[in-house]
LOKOLGU-912326 format. One record per residue (C-alpha): residue in one letter; residue number from 1; x, y, z. Coordinates in steps of 0.02 Angstrom, whole numbers, plus 50000, padded with zeros to 5 digits. Layout:
BEGIN
+------+------+-------+-------+-------+
| milo | volo |    px |    py |    pz |
+------+------+-------+-------+-------+
|    A |  NUM |     X |     Y |     Z |
...
+------+------+-------+-------+-------+
***
This chain:
BEGIN
+------+------+-------+-------+-------+
| milo | volo |    px |    py |    pz |
+------+------+-------+-------+-------+
|    M |    1 | 49138 | 51050 | 49289 |
|    K |    2 | 49192 | 51056 | 49107 |
|    S |    3 | 49064 | 51008 | 48977 |
|    I |    4 | 49076 | 50921 | 48808 |
|    T |    5 | 48951 | 50953 | 48668 |
|    I |    6 | 48884 | 50804 | 48571 |
|    N |    7 | 48797 | 50846 | 48408 |
|    G |    8 | 48668 | 50716 | 48362 |
|    S |    9 | 48509 | 50675 | 48267 |
|    K |   10 | 48346 | 50621 | 48343 |
|    R |   11 | 48299 | 50442 | 48302 |
|    E |   12 | 48126 | 50406 | 48237 |
|    S |   13 | 48152 | 50219 | 48219 |
|    V |   14 | 48212 | 50111 | 48364 |
|    G |   15 | 48248 | 49926 | 48378 |
|    K |   16 | 48386 | 49804 | 48331 |
|    K |   17 | 48376 | 49830 | 48144 |
|    A |   18 | 48378 | 50019 | 48156 |
|    S |   19 | 48522 | 50015 | 48281 |
|    K |   20 | 48622 | 49897 | 48170 |
|    A |   21 | 48597 | 50011 | 48020 |
|    L |   22 | 48659 | 50160 | 48122 |
|    R |   23 | 48816 | 50068 | 48177 |
|    N |   24 | 48853 | 50016 | 47998 |
|    A |   25 | 48845 | 50200 | 47954 |
|    G |   26 | 48971 | 50247 | 48090 |
|    Q |   27 | 48837 | 50310 | 48210 |
|    V |   28 | 48808 | 50263 | 48392 |
|    P |   29 | 48628 | 50239 | 48452 |
|    C |   30 | 48595 | 50332 | 48615 |
|    V |   31 | 48453 | 50359 | 48739 |
|    L |   32 | 48430 | 50505 | 48858 |
|    Y |   33 | 48336 | 50463 | 49018 |
|    G |   34 | 48279 | 50570 | 49165 |
|    G |   35 | 48155 | 50684 | 49079 |
|    D |   36 | 47969 | 50662 | 49048 |
|    N |   37 | 48003 | 50536 | 48909 |
|    P |   38 | 48161 | 50448 | 48845 |
|    V |   39 | 48245 | 50537 | 48699 |
|    H |   40 | 48319 | 50423 | 48566 |
|    F |   41 | 48458 | 50496 | 48460 |
|    S |   42 | 48619 | 50451 | 48372 |
|    A |   43 | 48789 | 50533 | 48346 |
|    E |   44 | 48953 | 50494 | 48259 |
|    E |   45 | 49065 | 50376 | 48357 |
|    L |   46 | 49211 | 50497 | 48347 |
|    A |   47 | 49107 | 50627 | 48439 |
|    F |   48 | 49122 | 50524 | 48600 |
|    S |   49 | 49312 | 50505 | 48602 |
|    K |   50 | 49344 | 50650 | 48722 |
|    L |   51 | 49203 | 50591 | 48835 |
|    V |   52 | 49237 | 50404 | 48843 |
|    Y |   53 | 49425 | 50383 | 48821 |
|    T |   54 | 49482 | 50496 | 48962 |
|    P |   55 | 49508 | 50482 | 49150 |
|    N |   56 | 49426 | 50652 | 49174 |
|    A |   57 | 49243 | 50682 | 49218 |
|    H |   58 | 49132 | 50789 | 49108 |
|    T |   59 | 48952 | 50840 | 49092 |
|    V |   60 | 48875 | 50835 | 48918 |
|    V |   61 | 48774 | 50954 | 48812 |
|    I |   62 | 48671 | 50853 | 48688 |
|    A |   63 | 48630 | 50964 | 48539 |
|    L |   64 | 48507 | 50885 | 48417 |
|    D |   65 | 48480 | 50938 | 48237 |
|    N |   66 | 48299 | 50985 | 48275 |
|    G |   67 | 48359 | 51123 | 48392 |
|    D |   68 | 48332 | 51032 | 48558 |
|    T |   69 | 48474 | 51038 | 48685 |
|    F |   70 | 48493 | 50940 | 48847 |
|    N |   71 | 48618 | 50943 | 48989 |
|    A |   72 | 48665 | 50767 | 49041 |
|    I |   73 | 48795 | 50647 | 49107 |
|    L |   74 | 48851 | 50480 | 49037 |
|    Q |   75 | 48761 | 50343 | 49132 |
|    D |   76 | 48805 | 50180 | 49043 |
|    I |   77 | 48903 | 50124 | 48891 |
|    Q |   78 | 48912 | 49960 | 48798 |
|    F |   79 | 49063 | 49902 | 48697 |
|    H |   80 | 49080 | 49762 | 48570 |
|    P |   81 | 49165 | 49615 | 48660 |
|    V |   82 | 49291 | 49589 | 48518 |
|    T |   83 | 49318 | 49754 | 48428 |
|    D |   84 | 49285 | 49871 | 48577 |
|    K |   85 | 49179 | 49981 | 48464 |
|    I |   86 | 49045 | 50080 | 48554 |
|    L |   87 | 48877 | 49992 | 48532 |
|    H |   88 | 48760 | 50098 | 48637 |
|    I |   89 | 48764 | 50241 | 48763 |
|    D |   90 | 48638 | 50293 | 48896 |
|    F |   91 | 48634 | 50471 | 48961 |
|    Y |   92 | 48544 | 50545 | 49111 |
|    Q |   93 | 48469 | 50719 | 49098 |
|    L |   94 | 48526 | 50853 | 49221 |
|    F |   95 | 48417 | 50984 | 49303 |
|    E |   96 | 48487 | 51133 | 49399 |
|    D |   97 | 48380 | 51100 | 49554 |
|    R |   98 | 48404 | 50910 | 49563 |
|    P |   99 | 48556 | 50829 | 49644 |
|    I |  100 | 48645 | 50699 | 49540 |
|    M |  101 | 48767 | 50558 | 49582 |
|    M |  102 | 48927 | 50547 | 49482 |
|    E |  103 | 49100 | 50467 | 49495 |
|    I |  104 | 49237 | 50599 | 49509 |
|    P |  105 | 49424 | 50564 | 49484 |
|    V |  106 | 49542 | 50586 | 49632 |
|    Q |  107 | 49695 | 50697 | 49605 |
|    V |  108 | 49839 | 50662 | 49724 |
|    T |  109 | 49946 | 50810 | 49777 |
|    G |  110 | 50091 | 50835 | 49898 |
|    N |  111 | 50255 | 50747 | 49935 |
|    S |  112 | 50223 | 50612 | 50064 |
|    R |  113 | 50346 | 50595 | 50209 |
|    G |  114 | 50322 | 50407 | 50203 |
|    V |  115 | 50364 | 50397 | 50018 |
|    R |  116 | 50520 | 50503 | 50044 |
|    N |  117 | 50574 | 50379 | 50177 |
|    G |  118 | 50558 | 50228 | 50063 |
|    G |  119 | 50372 | 50191 | 50073 |
|    V |  120 | 50257 | 50156 | 49926 |
|    L |  121 | 50096 | 50252 | 49891 |
|    R |  122 | 49946 | 50140 | 49858 |
|    R |  123 | 49791 | 50220 | 49781 |
|    N |  124 | 49642 | 50122 | 49843 |
|    N |  125 | 49510 | 50228 | 49755 |
|    R |  126 | 49552 | 50325 | 49598 |
|    K |  127 | 49371 | 50383 | 49581 |
|    L |  128 | 49242 | 50427 | 49713 |
|    K |  129 | 49053 | 50438 | 49694 |
|    V |  130 | 48979 | 50603 | 49751 |
|    K |  131 | 48805 | 50678 | 49757 |
|    A |  132 | 48781 | 50862 | 49717 |
|    L |  133 | 48686 | 50989 | 49616 |
|    P |  134 | 48755 | 50997 | 49437 |
|    A |  135 | 48833 | 51168 | 49468 |
|    D |  136 | 48929 | 51099 | 49619 |
|    L |  137 | 49005 | 50947 | 49534 |
|    P |  138 | 49196 | 50961 | 49544 |
|    D |  139 | 49315 | 50921 | 49402 |
|    F |  140 | 49417 | 50817 | 49524 |
|    I |  141 | 49439 | 50784 | 49710 |
|    V |  142 | 49605 | 50837 | 49787 |
|    A |  143 | 49689 | 50714 | 49906 |
|    D |  144 | 49839 | 50792 | 49997 |
|    I |  145 | 49962 | 50656 | 50051 |
|    T |  146 | 50096 | 50773 | 50120 |
|    N |  147 | 50080 | 50716 | 50301 |
|    L |  148 | 50062 | 50529 | 50268 |
|    K |  149 | 50198 | 50426 | 50351 |
|    I |  150 | 50233 | 50242 | 50321 |
|    G |  151 | 50080 | 50147 | 50381 |
|    D |  152 | 49963 | 50298 | 50373 |
|    K |  153 | 49797 | 50297 | 50279 |
|    L |  154 | 49698 | 50441 | 50206 |
|    Y |  155 | 49513 | 50415 | 50242 |
|    I |  156 | 49369 | 50489 | 50143 |
|    T |  157 | 49312 | 50589 | 50296 |
|    E |  158 | 49469 | 50696 | 50277 |
|    L |  159 | 49410 | 50753 | 50105 |
|    E |  160 | 49236 | 50812 | 50155 |
|    N |  161 | 49169 | 50963 | 50062 |
|    E |  162 | 49012 | 51066 | 50090 |
|    A |  163 | 48974 | 51073 | 49903 |
|    Y |  164 | 48949 | 50886 | 49883 |
|    K |  165 | 48919 | 50727 | 49983 |
|    F |  166 | 49021 | 50567 | 49968 |
|    M |  167 | 48920 | 50410 | 49936 |
|    H |  168 | 49043 | 50296 | 50027 |
|    P |  169 | 49063 | 50234 | 50207 |
|    D |  170 | 49167 | 50343 | 50323 |
|    N |  171 | 49301 | 50207 | 50337 |
|    T |  172 | 49336 | 50210 | 50149 |
|    V |  173 | 49523 | 50223 | 50119 |
|    V |  174 | 49570 | 50339 | 49976 |
|    C |  175 | 49756 | 50302 | 49980 |
|    Q |  176 | 49891 | 50242 | 50099 |
|    V |  177 | 50079 | 50230 | 50116 |
|    R |  178 | 50143 | 50054 | 50137 |
|    R |  179 | 50316 | 49991 | 50176 |
|    S |  180 | 50406 | 49936 | 50018 |
|    R |  181 | 50468 | 49757 | 50000 |
|    A |  182 | 50647 | 49819 | 49991 |
|    S |  183 | 50633 | 49912 | 50156 |
|    M |  184 | 50544 | 49763 | 50234 |
|    N |  185 | 50689 | 49651 | 50182 |
|    V |  186 | 50811 | 49774 | 50260 |
|    V |  187 | 50711 | 49774 | 50421 |
|    D |  188 | 50705 | 49583 | 50420 |
|    E |  189 | 50893 | 49573 | 50395 |
|    E |  190 | 50924 | 49697 | 50536 |
|    E |  191 | 50808 | 49600 | 50652 |
|    T |  192 | 50895 | 49437 | 50605 |
|    E |  193 | 51066 | 49513 | 50641 |
|    E |  194 | 51005 | 49581 | 50807 |
|    S |  195 | 50934 | 49411 | 50853 |
|    E |  196 | 51098 | 49324 | 50807 |
|    E |  197 | 51198 | 49451 | 50907 |
|    T |  198 | 51083 | 49427 | 51057 |
|    A |  199 | 51098 | 49239 | 51043 |
|    E |  200 | 51288 | 49248 | 51031 |
|    A |  201 | 51296 | 49364 | 51181 |
|    A |  202 | 51185 | 49247 | 51282 |
|    A |  203 | 51290 | 49096 | 51234 |
|    S |  204 | 51450 | 49189 | 51282 |
|    T |  205 | 51375 | 49234 | 51451 |
|    E |  206 | 51325 | 49055 | 51484 |
|    E |  207 | 51498 | 48993 | 51436 |
|    T |  208 | 51583 | 49117 | 51553 |
|    T |  209 | 51466 | 49069 | 51695 |
|    A |  210 | 51502 | 48886 | 51667 |
|    Q |  211 | 51691 | 48915 | 51674 |
|    E |  212 | 51674 | 49005 | 51838 |
+------+------+-------+-------+-------+
***
């Protein structure tokens, strides 16, 4: 998985006043969990743009000005309810020998038979939570929809991989091809016409029988 480096400074002072002062200076207060003790640090808000404002998944290298470096993943983020500015970020430290859970984006590939025949692709889960060692975390999960016909569903069990484990029930639907409203209307019209033709034929038969 691709990694993004965040350059930061270790925080000596914590608390509301210290955090407010950091934000006023264009810094984001952060905490790294998962190690022996939490590590409090801060970094410029612009440093998180490629990590936060993207559909892709990344691991993080936190490089502090005192020379300490940590491998981590973003665990939680808080935004201002009005301005959407980043208020606080929590990270979780990674260790090579410890599995970690992370949400990975789903990348759809293939040309579905159902879509070619007028169906509509519905993506039920754009991200899936997996558990794996840091080295086995994928950049994305490939979902091949080539063989999906109208009415078919692609279940998570069809995407199983030895490198990681899905943290979802086996009946989780990743995507499906549904009949479009336009095609449903066409089918309804055809069924109505068939019903009318059947009714007319029946009425004609009854009339002929009555005349005889």
